N, C-alpha and C positions, 0 to 999 in steps of 0.2 A: 743752097748757099755754102753750105762747110762740107767737107769733104768725109766720108764714112769711117776711113781708116783713123785710128786713134794715135799710130806713129805719125802719120801725114799731118793732123791735126798738130801735132806738137812741134813738127818741122817747121811748119808753116806760119804758125801764129804765135805758139808759145817762146819757141827758142829766137825769132828775130828780136821780140819784144825784152826777152831776157838781155841779149846781146846789147841792144841800146841801152838799156838801163846801166849795164855792167860796165859799158865804155863811158858813159855818161858819169858813173860814180867814179870812174878812174880819175878824171880831173880834181877831185878833191884829196885823192890820194897822192897824186903828182905834186898838189901844193904842199902834202906834209913831206915827201921826199925833198923838194926844193928848199923849204924852209927849214928842215932837221940838216942838210948838209951846207947851205947858206947861213943859217942865222943860229943855229944852235937849240938847246934845249929848253930856254925861257920861251923863245919865240913859238916853238911847238906847243908850250902850255897854253900861251895867249890863242892860237889857233884854236885848240882845243875848246876854249870858252865857245868858239863860234859854231862847234858843229851842231849841238841842240837847236841853234836859231836856223841853219840851213835845213835838217831835219824838219822842222816845223813847217817850213816853207812848202817842201816837198809833199809833206803831210796834207797841208791844207788844198794844192792843187790837185792830189791823187783823192782826196776826199770828195772834191766837186767833180772831178771827171770821172770817177767811179760811178758817183751816185747817178749822174745824168747817163754816164755809159749803160746802166743796168735799164734804165728806162728805155733808152735809145735801141740797144740790142732786142730787148723783148718787143719792142713796137715794131722794128725790120723784120721780126720773125711773125709778127701778125699783118706785115705788109702795111703799118699805120705810119706811112713816111712823112706826112703833114706833122703828125705829133713828135716823130723823131727830129726834124729839122726844129721845130719849137722849142723843144728840150735843149737842143744844142745851143741855139741863140741864148736861150734864157742861163743857160751855164756859162756863154763866154761872157755876158755883160755882168752876172754875178761876180766871176772872177775878175774882171775890170775894176769893179768896185771895190771889192777886197785887196787887190794888189795895190791901188791908190791909198787905201787907209794904212796899209803896213808899212809903206814908203815914207808917208808922212808921219805917223805916230810913232815910228819904229826909231826915225830919226832924233825926232822931239825928245823922246824918254832912252836915248841910247846908254847915259851914265847909269841910270837905274837898271836896265835890261843887262850890262854888263856885271855889274854887281850880283843880280840875282841869279846870273847864269854861272856865278863862281870865279870871276877874276878875282885874282890877289892883288893887292897893292903894286906888287913888283911887274905884273904883267897887265895891269889896267890899261896903260897907253896904248901898247901893241894891241891889246884886244879890242880896244874903241876903234883904231884905224882900220882893222879887219873887219870889224861889224857895220861899219859906215859904208864901205864899198857894197857889201851883201844887200844890206836894206836898200840903199839907194837904186839898185839894178834889179830889185827882187821882181819886179812885175815880168821880166823876161824869163827868169827863172821859174816863175809859177806858169807862166805860158807855154812854156817849153814842153813841160810835163802834160798840162792840159792838151795841147793840140796832138801830141804823140798817142795820148789816150785815145781820142777821136779819131785818128788815123787809124787805128787797130779795129774800133767799132765800124769805120768805113771799108773795111777789107784791103787796108794799104800798111799793113805790119812791116813791109821793107822800108818803105819810105820812112817811117817813124824812126827805124832801126838806124836808117842813114843819116838822117837829120840829128839825132841824138849824138851819134858817133861823130859827126864832123865837128860840132860843138865841144865835144871832148879832145878831140886832136888839135882844135885851134888854142883850147886852153893851155895844152902842153907847149906848143910853140911860143904863146904868149908869156907863159911862166919863166921861161929860158929868157926871153928878151927882156922883159921888166926886171929882172932879178939879176941878171949877169951883164949884159951890157948897159943897160939904163941904170942898174944899182939901185931900183927903187925900195928894197927892203921889204918888209910885210906887206906894204901897201901893193907893190907890185903881185905878189900873191894872191891877194885880195882882188884887185882887178882884173888878172887874168881869170879867175872863178868867176866873177860877174858877168865877163862880157862873153864868155863861151855860150850861153844860152841865146844870145841876140843870132849867132849865127844859124842856130836850131829853128827858132821860129821864123827867120828870112825863108829858110829852106821849105817848111811845112805850110805858110800861109797861103801861097798860091793855090794849094789844092782846093781849099775852101773858098777862097776869093773867085776862083775861076769854075767851080760848081762842077769839078771832075768826078764828084762821088754823090751818095744819097744825100750827105751833111753839108749844108749851107747854112748862111744867115737868113733869116726871113722875119718878118714881123710877128710878135707874139703877144697876147693878152696878158696883162699883169695880173697874176693870180698867184698870191702867196701861197696856197695850198700846194701848187707846181712846184714852187722855189723850196717848200719844206719837204717834199717829196725827195728832192734831190737831196738835199742836205740830210735828211734820215735814212736813205739809202747809202748815202757815201760815208756817212759816220764811222762805220767800222773800218772801213779803209783807211780814214784818217787817222784813227786810234792805231792801225797795224802798222803804217809809216811813221806815225808820231811816237810810237814805242822806241823806235832807233834812237830819236832825241831826247823823249825822257829818260830812257834808261841810262842813257850818255848824261844828262844831267845828274839824274840818282847817283850814278857811280861817281861823276865828279865831285859833287858834295860827299860822299861815303868817302871817296880817297882823302880830300882835305880834313875830314873830320877825324879821320884815324891816323893822321899826322904822317902821310905819305909825301905831302907837299909838291912841290914842282916836279919832282921825280915821278912820282904816282901820276900825276897829271900827263906829263908827256907819255909816260908807258900807257896809261889808258887811250890816249889820242892815237897811238900806234894799233892798239887792240881795236880801238874803234874803227880806225881804216879797214882791218881784215873782217871785222863784223859787217860792216856797210857792205862790202864786196858781197861777203856770202850773202847776207839777207838779200841783198839786191838780186841774187841770182834766184833766190825763192819769189820774191816779190815779182820780179819781171817774169818768169813762168806762169805765176798764179794770174798776172793781169793779162797775159796773152791769152789765158783759157778763160777769162770772165765773159768776154762776148759769146763763144760758143756756150758755155753753161747758161747764159741769159736768153740766148736764142733757142737753145733747146726747150727751155722752161717756157718761153713765148709759145712755142709751138705744141707744148703739151707732152713732148717726147722724154718720159723721165727714165727710160730704159737708157737709152743713149747717153743721158746725163749720168747715171748710176756706174754704166762701165767706164766712162771717161773718167771719173771720180776715182774709181778703183785702180785704174792704170796709171794715174797721176801720182796716188799714193805711194806706190812702189816706187816710183821713179825720186820723188821727192825724198824718200827714206834712203835710197841709195846715195843720191847726191849729199845728203847730211852726213853720211857716213863718210863720203869722199873727201868732203870739206875738213872734217877732223884728221882724217889721216894725211891731209896735206899739210896741216898745221904741225904734226909730229916730223913729218919728214924735212919740210922746206921752210918751216916757220922761222926758224933762226937765221935764215939766208936773207928771207924777205925782210925781217925785223931790222937786221943789221943795216940795210940799204938807208933807212931813216936816220941812223946815228952811227955813221962809221968812225967817228973821232970820240965816241961816246961809249966804250965796251960795257961799262957798268949798267947803264940804260939799257942797251940792246939784252943783255943776260937777264937782268930783271924782268923785262918785259916778256921775254921766251919762256921763262918759269911760269909766269901767270897766266901768259896766253894758253899754255897747255891745258891749264885748268879751267879756263873760262870757256873754253870750244867744246869740252866734253859732251853737252847737250844739244849740239846744232841738229841732230837728226830730229829730235823733237820740236826745234824750231820751224823747220820745213813743212811738217805736218801740221802744225798749228795754222801758219800762213795759208797753207792749202784749203784747211777746213773753213777759215775765216773768209777767205774769197769765194768759195762754192757757197756758202750759206748766203753771203750778201748777193751773188749773183742770182740765187734762186728766191731772192726777198725774204729768207728766214732772217730778218734783220735782229732779232733779239737773239737768238744764239750768237750769230757773228760778234754783236756788240758784247755780250758777257765774255767772251773768251779774249776779244781784243782787249778789254778793261784789266783783265785777270792777268795777260802776259805783260802788260805796258805799265800798269800802274799799281794794281792791288798788291800782287804776289812779290813783284822786286822790292819794292817800299817796304813791305813788310820783312822779308828777309835782309835787306840790307840794314835795316834797324835793330832787327833782332839777334840775327846770327853772331854777328861781331862779339856783341857783348856776353854772348853765351859760350862761344868757343875760340876768341881773338879775333884780330884785325885780319889775318891770313884768309878766313874763309869766304870774306866778302867776293873774292875772285870766283868762286865756285856759287855765287847766289844766282847767277843768269840762267846757269845749265838747270839748277834746282826749280827756278821758276818755270822754265820752259815744261820741263817733265810735269810739274804739278797742274800746268794749264791744259797740259794733252790729256793728262789723267781725268781733268773735270771734263773736256771736250768729249772725250769717250764715254764717260758716264752720263753726260747728257743725252749723247745719241743712242744709246742704250735703254736709258729711261723712256724717251720718247717713243721707241720703237715698241716697247712693251706695253706703253699705254694706248697704241694704235691696236695692238694685238688683244688687248682686253675684250672679252664678251660684255654687251650691253645688255 
């Protein structure tokens, strides 16, 4: 089913998914550019409040799709096609239920949600406006990532890439129309972001409805154990993507707590856009590799899995180093796009971005290990490392280090967190290996 060459696997499966997710992430960045140029610093701070919400939605979608995808790819490797189709159908129904609940209850408690995510009184109104569009159209965002993931499992990575890219391009066009000719303000930016995924879903749906591959909707027995297996397998992927939103939330809180105000929130929004772009590169590559890892696991070919993992680790480390170099070389120019009339904000952001992205080589390796362990159903390892890099270590460092060393240290906390997490992952791997080697 899959080619033997590791470079061909990367080119056919990992790279298209990476490109699709990167292009898909660009429309969040384009929102920031339009908002910064058209509306200014306070509106950027209002949009920053919604970033954790968007990342949580993506995390939910990737959690369900990856959890089901692990089972589907493993089943396809064993030629258990009926089980694979039932898992696909079960995941679609589960996502539909979750999407409706988010849409209904998110709008019902939107004011409380905005306050919880860090909206200050000065930006509360604009934050609510932005969030309402995102929540109302959230089912399409959720299904755009779900269906693109299943297209990869169904050996159609290029179609997934095209669908996500088309949604992103449509958002860029709508951003301009809504914010300039129609002068809709922050509501226009939010509406453009909300409508983009609709185009992606429309492009992907016919593949499944017309039964063009292995996966399509079939009746399935209601078995809570099977649904629990999807959630259990997908929880590390949820945490891995949720980490972007959670880290943004933790940083927004720390920025406000340490007295940086709207300046700090706007700066971290720009840093968050760069972080989203770079982490999406790693997440896209890792998701593109997931079906192959799971397929080899299903066939029992551990040698090919180990070879692919080693090859991938070298590439991820190189990409992480390249990302940091790009921040140093072109970060100032990129940041100035968001705030051409606010040189103070641009200078403040660039100084702290250089510090923030020091540890991104570690971030890529963490994401690869989490995805690999999830794909081969070593869920406990994957979950431990996911929780460490997204919740435990960042929360502790952001709470303790500014007290000990001053508020400027908070911009280093993310890199320290990734380094500590990778050290723990390697220690777990070494400990497990030694335990297997001990004579009994």
